[in-house]
ROSE-4610 file (N, C-alpha, C; in Angstrom, 1 decimal, always signed):
// ROSE-4610
residu = [M/M/M/N/N/N/N/N/N/D/D/D/V/V/V/S/S/S/E/E/E/W/W/W/A/A/A/I/I/I/V/V/V/C/C/C/I/I/I/K/K/K/L/L/L/L/L/L/Q/Q/Q/G/G/G/P/P/P/I/I/I/I/I/I/K/K/K/R/R/R/S/S/S/E/E/E/Q/Q/Q/D/D/D/K/K/K/I/I/I/W/W/W/N/N/N/L/L/L/L/L/L/L/L/L/R/R/R/N/N/N/R/R/R/S/S/S/Y/Y/Y/I/I/I/D/D/D/S/S/S/Y/Y/Y/F/F/F/S/S/S/T/T/T/I/I/I/G/G/G/I/I/I/T/T/T/L/L/L/L/L/L/V/V/V/E/E/E/E/E/E/S/S/S/D/D/D/G/G/G/Y/Y/Y/A/A/A/F/F/F/L/L/L/R/R/R/Q/Q/Q/K/K/K/N/N/N/E/E/E/N/N/N/I/I/I/D/D/D/E/E/E/D/D/D/F/F/F/E/E/E/Q/Q/Q/L/L/L/P/P/P/R/R/R/L/L/L/I/I/I/R/R/R/R/R/R/Y/Y/Y/R/R/R/L/L/L/S/S/S/I/I/I/E/E/E/E/E/E/S/S/S/F/F/F/L/L/L/C/C/C/V/V/V/I/I/I/L/L/L/R/R/R/E/E/E/A/A/A/L/L/L/D/D/D/Y/Y/Y/F/F/F/E/E/E/T/T/T/S/S/S/D/D/D/D/D/D/V/V/V/S/S/S/E/E/E/I/I/I/F/F/F/T/T/T/M/M/M/K/K/K/E/E/E/S/S/S/E/E/E/I/I/I/M/M/M/E/E/E/R/R/R/L/L/L/K/K/K/A/A/A/Y/Y/Y/S/S/S/Q/Q/Q/E/E/E/Y/Y/Y/T/T/T/D/D/D/E/E/E/L/L/L/K/K/K/F/F/F/K/K/K/S/S/S/K/K/K/I/I/I/T/T/T/T/T/T/Y/Y/Y/M/M/M/N/N/N/K/K/K/L/L/L/E/E/E/E/E/E/L/L/L/G/G/G/Y/Y/Y/V/V/V/E/E/E/N/N/N/L/L/L/S/S/S/K/K/K/K/K/K/E/E/E/N/N/N/D/D/D/E/E/E/V/V/V/Q/Q/Q/T/T/T/E/E/E/T/T/T/D/D/D/Y/Y/Y/I/I/I/Y/Y/Y/K/K/K/I/I/I/N/N/N/K/K/K/I/I/I/I/I/I/R/R/R/A/A/A/I/I/I/V/V/V/S/S/S/P/P/P/E/E/E/F/F/F/L/L/L/T/T/T/E/E/E/F/F/F/R/R/R/N/N/N/K/K/K/L/L/L/V/V/V/E/E/E/R/R/R/N/N/N/E/E/E/L/L/L/I/I/I/N/N/N/Q/Q/Q/S/S/S/S/S/S/E/E/E/G/G/G/E/E/E/S/S/S/N/N/N/E/E/E]
num = [1/1/1/2/2/2/3/3/3/4/4/4/5/5/5/6/6/6/7/7/7/8/8/8/9/9/9/10/10/10/11/11/11/12/12/12/13/13/13/14/14/14/15/15/15/16/16/16/17/17/17/18/18/18/19/19/19/20/20/20/21/21/21/22/22/22/23/23/23/24/24/24/25/25/25/26/26/26/27/27/27/28/28/28/29/29/29/30/30/30/31/31/31/32/32/32/33/33/33/34/34/34/35/35/35/36/36/36/37/37/37/38/38/38/39/39/39/40/40/40/41/41/41/42/42/42/43/43/43/44/44/44/45/45/45/46/46/46/47/47/47/48/48/48/49/49/49/50/50/50/51/51/51/52/52/52/53/53/53/54/54/54/55/55/55/56/56/56/57/57/57/58/58/58/59/59/59/60/60/60/61/61/61/62/62/62/63/63/63/64/64/64/65/65/65/66/66/66/67/67/67/68/68/68/69/69/69/70/70/70/71/71/71/72/72/72/73/73/73/74/74/74/75/75/75/76/76/76/77/77/77/78/78/78/79/79/79/80/80/80/81/81/81/82/82/82/83/83/83/84/84/84/85/85/85/86/86/86/87/87/87/88/88/88/89/89/89/90/90/90/91/91/91/92/92/92/93/93/93/94/94/94/95/95/95/96/96/96/97/97/97/98/98/98/99/99/99/100/100/100/101/101/101/102/102/102/103/103/103/104/104/104/105/105/105/106/106/106/107/107/107/108/108/108/109/109/109/110/110/110/111/111/111/112/112/112/113/113/113/114/114/114/115/115/115/116/116/116/117/117/117/118/118/118/119/119/119/120/120/120/121/121/121/122/122/122/123/123/123/124/124/124/125/125/125/126/126/126/127/127/127/128/128/128/129/129/129/130/130/130/131/131/131/132/132/132/133/133/133/134/134/134/135/135/135/136/136/136/137/137/137/138/138/138/139/139/139/140/140/140/141/141/141/142/142/142/143/143/143/144/144/144/145/145/145/146/146/146/147/147/147/148/148/148/149/149/149/150/150/150/151/151/151/152/152/152/153/153/153/154/154/154/155/155/155/156/156/156/157/157/157/158/158/158/159/159/159/160/160/160/161/161/161/162/162/162/163/163/163/164/164/164/165/165/165/166/166/166/167/167/167/168/168/168/169/169/169/170/170/170/171/171/171/172/172/172/173/173/173/174/174/174/175/175/175/176/176/176/177/177/177/178/178/178/179/179/179/180/180/180/181/181/181/182/182/182/183/183/183/184/184/184/185/185/185/186/186/186/187/187/187/188/188/188/189/189/189/190/190/190/191/191/191/192/192/192/193/193/193/194/194/194/195/195/195/196/196/196/197/197/197/198/198/198/199/199/199/200/200/200/201/201/201/202/202/202/203/203/203/204/204/204/205/205/205/206/206/206/207/207/207/208/208/208/209/209/209/210/210/210/211/211/211/212/212/212]
x = [+0.8/+0.0/+0.9/+0.4/+1.1/+1.5/+2.7/+3.2/+2.4/+1.7/+0.9/-0.5/-0.8/-2.1/-1.9/-2.6/-2.5/-3.1/-2.5/-3.0/-4.5/-4.9/-6.3/-7.3/-6.8/-7.7/-8.9/-8.6/-9.7/-10.8/-10.4/-11.3/-12.2/-11.7/-12.4/-13.5/-13.1/-14.0/-15.1/-14.8/-15.8/-16.8/-16.3/-17.1/-18.1/-17.6/-18.4/-19.5/-19.3/-20.2/-21.3/-21.0/-21.9/-21.2/-21.9/-21.3/-20.3/-19.3/-18.4/-18.7/-19.0/-19.3/-18.2/-17.7/-16.7/-17.2/-16.5/-16.9/-16.3/-15.0/-14.3/-13.1/-12.4/-11.2/-10.1/-10.2/-9.2/-9.7/-10.7/-11.3/-10.3/-9.7/-8.7/-9.1/-10.3/-10.8/-11.0/-11.7/-11.9/-10.6/-9.7/-8.4/-7.6/-7.7/-7.1/-7.7/-9.0/-9.8/-9.3/-9.2/-8.7/-7.3/-6.4/-5.0/-4.9/-5.7/-5.6/-6.7/-7.4/-8.6/-8.4/-7.3/-7.0/-6.8/-6.1/-5.9/-7.2/-8.0/-9.3/-10.2/-10.2/-11.1/-10.7/-9.4/-8.9/-9.3/-9.1/-9.4/-10.8/-11.7/-13.2/-13.6/-12.9/-13.3/-13.1/-12.1/-11.8/-12.9/-13.7/-14.8/-16.2/-16.2/-17.4/-18.1/-17.4/-18.0/-17.4/-18.2/-17.7/-17.7/-16.6/-16.4/-16.9/-17.8/-18.4/-18.0/-17.3/-16.8/-17.2/-17.9/-18.3/-17.5/-16.4/-15.5/-16.1/-16.8/-17.4/-18.5/-19.2/-20.3/-19.9/-18.7/-18.1/-18.7/-18.9/-19.4/-18.8/-18.8/-18.4/-19.1/-19.4/-20.1/-19.8/-20.2/-20.0/-21.3/-21.2/-22.3/-21.9/-22.7/-22.4/-22.8/-21.9/-22.2/-23.5/-24.2/-25.5/-25.3/-25.7/-25.5/-26.3/-27.4/-28.2/-27.6/-26.6/-25.9/-24.6/-23.8/-22.5/-22.5/-22.4/-22.5/-21.3/-20.2/-19.0/-19.3/-20.3/-20.5/-21.9/-22.4/-23.8/-23.9/-22.8/-22.9/-22.4/-22.0/-21.5/-22.6/-22.4/-23.5/-23.5/-24.6/-24.7/-24.0/-23.1/-22.3/-22.9/-23.2/-23.7/-25.2/-25.7/-27.1/-28.0/-29.1/-30.1/-31.1/-31.3/-32.2/-33.6/-34.5/-35.9/-36.6/-37.0/-37.6/-39.1/-39.8/-41.3/-41.7/-43.0/-43.5/-43.2/-43.4/-43.2/-41.7/-40.8/-39.4/-38.9/-39.5/-39.2/-39.7/-40.9/-41.4/-40.5/-40.0/-39.1/-37.8/-37.2/-36.0/-36.3/-37.4/-37.7/-37.9/-38.6/-38.8/-37.5/-36.6/-35.3/-34.4/-34.5/-33.7/-34.2/-35.5/-36.1/-35.7/-35.8/-35.4/-34.0/-33.1/-31.7/-31.4/-32.1/-31.9/-32.3/-33.5/-34.0/-32.9/-32.4/-31.4/-30.2/-29.7/-28.5/-28.7/-30.0/-30.2/-30.6/-30.7/-31.1/-29.9/-30.1/-29.0/-28.4/-28.8/-28.3/-26.8/-26.0/-24.6/-24.1/-25.0/-24.6/-23.9/-22.9/-22.1/-22.9/-23.8/-24.6/-26.0/-26.8/-28.3/-28.9/-29.7/-30.3/-31.8/-32.6/-34.0/-34.4/-35.4/-36.0/-37.0/-37.1/-38.1/-39.5/-39.9/-41.2/-41.4/-40.3/-40.4/-40.6/-39.9/-40.0/-41.4/-41.9/-43.3/-44.3/-44.2/-45.2/-45.2/-44.0/-43.8/-44.4/-44.2/-44.7/-46.2/-46.8/-48.2/-49.1/-48.7/-49.5/-49.6/-48.5/-48.4/-48.7/-48.7/-48.8/-50.3/-50.5/-51.8/-51.9/-50.8/-50.7/-51.0/-51.2/-51.3/-52.7/-52.9/-54.2/-53.9/-52.8/-52.5/-51.1/-51.0/-49.7/-48.6/-48.8/-47.7/-47.2/-48.2/-47.9/-47.2/-47.6/-47.0/-45.5/-45.3/-44.0/-43.1/-43.6/-42.8/-42.4/-43.3/-43.0/-42.0/-42.1/-41.1/-39.7/-39.6/-38.3/-37.8/-38.7/-38.2/-37.7/-38.4/-38.0/-36.6/-36.5/-35.2/-34.0/-34.3/-33.3/-32.8/-33.8/-33.4/-32.5/-32.9/-32.1/-30.7/-30.7/-29.4/-28.5/-29.0/-28.3/-27.7/-28.4/-27.9/-27.0/-26.8/-25.9/-26.4/-27.8/-28.4/-28.6/-28.7/-28.9/-28.1/-27.9/-27.3/-28.1/-28.4/-29.1/-28.1/-28.2/-27.2/-27.6/-28.7/-29.2/-28.6/-27.7/-27.0/-25.8/-25.6/-24.4/-23.2/-22.0/-20.8/-20.9/-21.7/-21.8/-23.0/-23.5/-24.5/-25.9/-26.0/-27.4/-28.1/-29.4/-30.2/-30.6/-30.5/-30.8/-32.3/-32.7/-34.1/-35.0/-34.5/-35.5/-36.2/-37.4/-38.2/-38.2/-37.8/-37.7/-36.2/-35.9/-34.5/-34.1/-32.8/-32.3/-31.4/-31.7/-31.0/-30.2/-29.0/-28.2/-28.6/-28.9/-29.2/-27.9/-27.4/-26.2/-26.4/-25.5/-25.6/-25.7/-25.4/-25.5/-26.9/-27.9/-29.3/-29.5/-28.6/-28.7/-28.5/-27.5/-27.2/-28.3/-29.0/-30.1/-31.3/-31.7/-32.9/-32.6/-32.3/-31.9/-33.1/-33.0/-34.2/-34.7/-33.8/-34.2/-35.0/-34.6/-35.3/-36.7/-36.8/-38.1/-39.0/-38.5/-39.3/-39.9/-39.0/-39.4/-40.4/-40.2/-41.0/-42.4/-42.5/-43.8/-44.5/-43.8/-44.5/-45.1/-44.4/-44.9/-46.2/-46.2/-47.3/-48.5/-48.3/-49.4/-50.0/-49.1/-49.6/-50.4/-49.9/-50.6/-51.9/-52.0/-53.2/-54.3/-53.8/-54.7/-55.3/-54.4/-54.9/-55.9/-55.6/-56.5/-57.9/-57.8/-59.1/-59.9/-59.2/-59.8/-60.5/-59.8/-60.3/-61.5/-61.5/-62.6/-63.8/-63.6/-64.7/-65.3/-64.5/-65.0/-65.9/-65.5/-66.2/-67.6/-67.6/-68.8/-69.8/-69.3/-70.2/-70.8/-70.2/-70.8/-72.1]
y = [-1.2/+0.0/+1.2/+2.3/+3.6/+4.0/+4.5/+5.0/+6.1/+6.9/+8.0/+7.6/+6.4/+5.9/+4.9/+5.1/+4.2/+2.8/+1.8/+0.5/+0.3/+1.1/+0.9/+1.8/+2.5/+3.3/+2.6/+1.3/+0.5/+0.2/+0.1/-0.2/+1.1/+2.2/+3.5/+3.6/+3.2/+3.3/+2.3/+1.1/+0.0/+0.5/+1.1/+1.6/+2.7/+3.5/+4.6/+4.0/+2.8/+2.2/+1.4/+1.1/+0.4/-0.4/-1.2/-2.0/-3.0/-3.3/-4.4/-5.6/-6.7/-8.0/-8.9/-9.5/-10.5/-11.8/-12.2/-13.4/-14.7/-14.6/-15.7/-15.2/-16.2/-15.8/-15.3/-15.6/-15.1/-13.9/-13.3/-12.1/-10.9/-10.6/-9.6/-8.2/-7.8/-6.5/-6.4/-7.4/-7.4/-7.4/-8.2/-8.2/-6.9/-6.3/-5.0/-3.9/-4.0/-3.1/-3.2/-4.4/-4.6/-4.2/-4.4/-4.0/-2.5/-1.8/-0.4/+0.4/-0.2/+0.3/+1.7/+1.9/+3.2/+4.3/+4.0/+5.0/+5.4/+4.3/+4.5/+5.3/+5.0/+5.7/+7.2/+7.5/+8.8/+9.6/+9.0/+9.6/+10.0/+9.2/+9.5/+10.5/+10.4/+11.3/+12.7/+13.0/+14.4/+15.0/+14.2/+14.7/+14.4/+14.1/+14.0/+12.7/+11.6/+10.3/+9.3/+8.5/+7.5/+6.1/+5.4/+4.0/+3.1/+2.2/+1.3/-0.1/-0.8/-2.2/-3.1/-4.2/-5.3/-6.5/-6.7/-7.8/-9.2/-9.4/-10.7/-11.1/-10.1/-10.4/-10.2/-9.7/-9.6/-8.6/-7.4/-6.3/-5.0/-4.0/-2.7/-1.7/-0.5/+0.5/+1.9/+2.8/+4.2/+4.9/+5.8/+6.6/+8.0/+8.9/+10.3/+10.9/+11.7/+12.2/+13.1/+13.0/+13.7/+15.2/+15.9/+17.4/+18.1/+17.4/+18.0/+17.9/+17.0/+16.8/+17.5/+17.3/+17.9/+19.1/+20.3/+21.5/+21.7/+21.0/+21.2/+20.7/+19.8/+19.2/+19.6/+20.7/+21.1/+21.6/+22.2/+22.7/+21.8/+20.6/+19.6/+19.0/+18.9/+18.2/+16.7/+16.1/+14.6/+13.8/+13.0/+12.1/+10.7/+10.2/+8.9/+8.9/+8.2/+8.3/+7.6/+8.2/+7.6/+6.9/+5.6/+4.8/+4.8/+5.2/+5.1/+3.8/+3.1/+1.8/+1.9/+1.2/+1.1/+0.4/+0.5/-0.2/-1.7/-2.3/-3.7/-4.1/-3.2/-3.5/-3.3/-2.4/-2.3/-3.5/-4.0/-5.2/-6.3/-6.4/-7.5/-7.4/-6.2/-6.1/-6.6/-6.2/-6.6/-8.1/-8.7/-10.1/-10.9/-10.4/-11.1/-10.9/-9.8/-9.6/-10.6/-10.7/-11.6/-13.0/-13.4/-14.8/-15.1/-14.1/-14.2/-14.4/-13.6/-13.7/-15.1/-15.6/-16.9/-18.0/-17.9/-18.9/-18.9/-17.8/-17.7/-18.2/-18.3/-18.8/-20.3/-20.8/-22.2/-23.1/-24.4/-25.4/-25.6/-24.9/-25.0/-24.7/-25.6/-25.4/-24.8/-24.4/-23.8/-22.5/-22.2/-21.0/-19.8/-20.0/-18.9/-19.2/-18.1/-18.3/-18.0/-18.9/-18.7/-18.9/-18.3/-18.5/-18.7/-19.5/-19.6/-18.5/-18.1/-17.1/-17.4/-18.7/-19.1/-18.9/-19.2/-18.9/-17.5/-16.6/-15.2/-14.7/-15.3/-14.9/-15.2/-16.4/-16.8/-15.9/-15.5/-14.6/-13.2/-12.8/-11.4/-11.3/-12.4/-12.4/-11.9/-12.2/-11.8/-10.3/-9.6/-8.2/-7.3/-8.0/-7.2/-7.0/-5.8/-5.4/-5.8/-6.2/-6.5/-7.9/-8.8/-10.2/-10.5/-10.6/-11.0/-12.1/-12.0/-12.9/-13.5/-14.8/-15.5/-15.1/-15.1/-14.8/-13.3/-12.4/-11.0/-10.7/-11.4/-11.2/-11.7/-12.9/-13.4/-12.5/-11.9/-10.9/-9.7/-9.3/-8.1/-8.5/-9.7/-10.2/-10.2/-10.7/-10.7/-9.3/-8.4/-7.0/-6.4/-6.7/-6.2/-6.8/-8.1/-8.8/-8.3/-8.0/-7.4/-6.1/-5.3/-4.0/-4.2/-5.2/-5.4/-6.0/-6.7/-7.3/-6.1/-5.2/-4.0/-3.2/-3.2/-2.5/-3.4/-4.6/-5.5/-6.3/-6.2/-6.9/-8.4/-8.8/-10.2/-10.5/-11.9/-12.3/-13.4/-13.3/-14.4/-15.5/-16.6/-17.7/-18.5/-18.2/-18.9/-18.4/-17.4/-16.8/-17.7/-17.8/-18.5/-17.6/-18.1/-17.3/-16.1/-16.3/-15.3/-14.3/-14.4/-13.5/-13.7/-14.8/-15.1/-15.9/-15.6/-16.3/-17.7/-18.7/-20.1/-20.2/-21.3/-21.4/-21.7/-22.2/-22.5/-21.2/-21.4/-20.3/-19.9/-20.9/-20.7/-20.3/-19.0/-18.6/-18.7/-18.9/-19.1/-17.8/-17.2/-16.0/-16.2/-15.7/-15.6/-14.3/-14.3/-13.1/-12.6/-11.4/-10.9/-10.3/-10.4/-9.9/-8.4/-7.7/-6.2/-5.8/-6.7/-6.4/-6.0/-6.4/-6.0/-4.5/-4.0/-2.6/-1.7/-2.3/-1.6/-1.5/-2.7/-2.7/-2.4/-1.1/-0.6/-0.1/+0.3/+0.9/+2.2/+2.9/+4.1/+3.7/+2.6/+2.1/+1.7/+0.9/+0.4/+1.6/+2.6/+3.8/+4.4/+4.6/+5.2/+4.3/+3.0/+2.0/+2.0/+2.1/+2.1/+3.4/+4.5/+5.7/+5.6/+5.0/+4.7/+3.9/+2.9/+2.0/+2.8/+3.6/+4.4/+5.3/+5.9/+6.8/+6.0/+4.8/+4.0/+3.6/+3.1/+2.7/+3.8/+5.0/+6.2/+6.4/+6.3/+6.6/+5.5/+4.3/+3.2/+3.4/+3.8/+4.0/+5.1/+6.2/+7.4/+7.0/+6.2/+5.7/+4.9/+4.0/+3.1/+3.9/+4.9/+5.7/+6.5/+7.0/+7.8/+6.9/+5.7/+4.8/+4.4/+4.2/+3.9/+5.0/+6.3/+7.5/+7.8/+7.1/+7.4/+6.8]
z = [+0.0/+0.0/+0.0/-0.7/-0.7/+0.7/+0.8/+2.2/+2.7/+1.8/+2.2/+2.8/+2.6/+3.0/+4.2/+5.3/+6.4/+6.0/+6.6/+6.3/+6.8/+7.7/+8.2/+7.5/+6.4/+5.6/+5.1/+4.7/+4.1/+5.2/+6.4/+7.5/+7.7/+7.6/+7.8/+6.6/+5.4/+4.3/+4.5/+4.9/+5.1/+6.2/+7.3/+8.3/+7.9/+7.0/+6.4/+5.5/+5.0/+4.1/+4.9/+6.2/+7.0/+8.1/+8.9/+9.9/+9.4/+10.2/+9.8/+10.7/+10.1/+10.8/+10.7/+11.8/+11.8/+11.1/+10.0/+9.3/+9.8/+10.2/+10.7/+11.5/+12.1/+12.8/+11.9/+10.6/+9.7/+8.9/+9.3/+8.7/+8.7/+7.5/+7.4/+7.8/+7.4/+7.8/+9.3/+9.8/+11.3/+12.1/+11.7/+12.4/+12.3/+11.1/+10.8/+11.7/+11.9/+12.7/+14.2/+14.7/+16.1/+16.3/+15.3/+15.5/+15.5/+14.8/+14.7/+15.3/+16.2/+16.8/+17.4/+18.1/+18.7/+17.7/+16.6/+15.6/+14.9/+14.6/+13.9/+14.8/+16.0/+17.0/+17.1/+17.2/+17.2/+16.0/+14.8/+13.5/+13.5/+13.8/+13.7/+14.8/+15.9/+17.0/+16.7/+15.9/+15.5/+14.6/+14.0/+13.2/+13.8/+15.1/+15.9/+15.7/+15.4/+15.2/+16.1/+16.7/+17.7/+17.0/+17.3/+16.8/+17.9/+17.6/+18.6/+18.1/+19.0/+18.7/+19.8/+19.4/+20.3/+19.9/+20.5/+20.1/+20.4/+21.5/+21.8/+20.8/+20.3/+19.4/+17.9/+17.7/+16.4/+15.5/+15.9/+15.0/+15.4/+14.5/+14.8/+13.8/+14.3/+13.5/+14.0/+13.2/+13.6/+14.1/+15.0/+15.4/+15.6/+15.0/+15.1/+16.4/+17.0/+18.3/+18.3/+19.4/+19.4/+19.5/+18.5/+18.5/+19.5/+20.0/+21.1/+22.4/+22.6/+23.8/+23.8/+22.7/+22.6/+21.7/+22.3/+21.5/+20.6/+20.9/+20.0/+18.6/+18.5/+17.2/+16.6/+17.2/+16.9/+15.4/+14.9/+13.5/+12.4/+12.8/+11.8/+11.0/+9.7/+8.9/+9.3/+9.0/+9.4/+8.3/+8.8/+7.9/+7.9/+9.2/+9.4/+9.1/+8.1/+7.8/+8.9/+9.1/+10.0/+9.1/+9.4/+8.6/+9.2/+8.4/+8.9/+8.5/+9.5/+9.3/+9.4/+8.6/+8.6/+9.9/+10.2/+11.4/+11.3/+10.1/+9.9/+10.0/+9.5/+9.6/+11.0/+11.8/+13.2/+14.0/+13.7/+14.3/+14.0/+12.8/+12.4/+13.2/+13.4/+14.2/+15.7/+16.2/+17.6/+17.7/+16.7/+16.7/+16.6/+15.7/+15.5/+16.7/+17.4/+18.6/+19.7/+19.9/+20.8/+20.5/+19.3/+18.9/+19.1/+18.9/+19.2/+20.6/+21.5/+22.9/+23.4/+22.9/+23.3/+22.9/+21.7/+21.2/+22.1/+22.5/+23.3/+24.7/+25.2/+26.5/+26.5/+25.3/+25.1/+25.2/+25.0/+25.0/+23.7/+22.7/+21.3/+21.3/+20.7/+20.7/+19.3/+18.5/+17.2/+17.4/+16.5/+16.6/+16.1/+15.2/+14.6/+14.8/+14.8/+14.9/+13.5/+13.0/+11.7/+11.9/+10.9/+10.9/+9.4/+9.2/+7.9/+7.7/+6.4/+6.1/+6.5/+6.4/+6.8/+8.3/+9.1/+10.6/+10.9/+10.1/+10.3/+10.0/+8.9/+8.4/+9.5/+10.1/+11.1/+12.3/+12.7/+13.9/+13.6/+12.3/+12.0/+11.7/+11.3/+10.9/+12.1/+13.3/+14.4/+14.6/+14.1/+14.3/+13.1/+11.9/+10.7/+10.3/+9.8/+9.2/+7.7/+7.2/+5.7/+5.4/+6.3/+6.0/+5.5/+4.2/+3.6/+2.6/+1.9/+0.8/+1.1/+1.1/+1.5/+0.6/-0.7/-1.7/-1.6/-1.5/-1.4/-0.1/+1.0/+2.3/+2.3/+1.6/+1.5/+0.7/-0.3/-1.1/-0.3/+0.6/+1.4/+2.4/+3.0/+4.0/+3.3/+2.1/+1.4/+1.2/+0.9/+0.7/+2.0/+3.1/+4.4/+4.8/+4.5/+4.9/+4.0/+2.8/+1.9/+2.4/+3.0/+3.6/+4.8/+5.7/+6.9/+6.5/+5.4/+4.9/+4.5/+3.8/+3.3/+4.5/+5.6/+6.8/+7.7/+7.3/+8.0/+9.2/+9.3/+10.5/+10.3/+9.0/+8.7/+7.5/+7.2/+6.0/+5.4/+4.1/+3.4/+3.0/+3.8/+3.5/+2.3/+1.7/+0.5/-0.8/-0.6/-1.8/-2.1/-3.4/-3.9/-3.8/-4.1/-4.1/-5.1/-6.2/-7.2/-6.9/-5.6/-5.1/-5.7/-6.5/-7.0/-6.0/-5.8/-4.8/-5.4/-4.6/-5.1/-5.3/-6.0/-6.4/-5.3/-4.1/-3.0/-2.6/-2.1/-1.8/-0.3/+0.5/+2.0/+2.3/+2.2/+2.4/+3.9/+4.1/+5.4/+5.7/+6.8/+7.2/+8.5/+8.5/+9.7/+10.4/+11.7/+12.4/+13.1/+12.6/+13.2/+14.5/+15.4/+16.8/+16.9/+15.8/+15.8/+16.0/+15.8/+16.0/+17.5/+18.4/+19.8/+20.0/+19.2/+19.3/+18.7/+17.7/+17.0/+17.8/+18.4/+19.2/+20.6/+20.8/+22.1/+22.8/+24.1/+24.8/+24.1/+23.4/+22.7/+21.5/+20.8/+19.6/+20.0/+21.1/+21.6/+22.0/+22.6/+22.9/+21.6/+20.6/+19.4/+18.7/+18.8/+18.1/+18.8/+20.1/+20.8/+20.4/+20.3/+19.9/+18.5/+17.6/+16.3/+16.3/+17.2/+17.3/+17.8/+18.8/+19.4/+18.3/+17.5/+16.4/+15.4/+15.0/+14.0/+14.5/+15.8/+16.3/+16.4/+16.7/+16.8/+15.4/+14.3/+13.0/+12.6/+12.9/+12.6/+13.3/+14.6/+15.3/+14.7/+14.4/+13.8/+12.4/+11.7/+10.4/+10.6/+11.6/+11.8/+12.3/+13.2/+13.6/+12.5/+11.6/+10.5/+9.6/+9.4/+8.5/+9.2/+10.5/+11.2/+11.2/+11.1/+11.2/+9.8/+8.8/+7.4/+7.2]
C-alpha cells in the first residue's frame, strides 16, 4: 500500500459504508480493525464520530455524536445516515432480537443463529396489518429482509458465491448480533411511539367509517 495511506484506511472506508461484521477468525478487515482500533477511533473522534466495537459479538459500526448533547458538534453536517424503518421493519427487528436472545439462553450449541423465512413470516403475521395474501406477504417479507441485509443486520445464507439467490423459496437468514445494538431501549421507545400513532390513525379511520 502507498506509504501516504494508512493500512487501516480501508477499514475506515468500510465503516463509512456500513457495519463491519466478523466473518471468521481469519477475517482480514476485522483483524485489521482490532489491530488499529485506537488510531481509527482517534481519527473519527476528530470529526465527531464514535467508533463502537463489540469484540465478543463480532461487530463494529460508527455513530455520530448527538449534536443536542455535545455543543461542540452542533454545527457539523450529518455524515452517518439515519435509517428510517417502517412499522413492519421495526417489528421485524424486535422479533429477530427476541429470537436471538432466546437462542442464546437455550441449550443449542450452534455458533450462529439462523431462521428460515417461513419462521419469520409466522412470527410477523400476528403483528402485521398487511397479511391477507400469502404470496404477497412473503414478497413483502423478502423485501424487508433485503433492507435489513443492506444494513448489515442479517445475511441471506441462501445466496451462492456469485451472489445469485438459489431457487429454493424458503430462504435461510443468519441473524447478526449487531441487532442488539439496533434494538436498544431508545429504539423500543421510538417504536412504541410509532405503534401508538398508528393505532390512533386506525381507530380514527374506523370511527370515520362507522359514522358514514
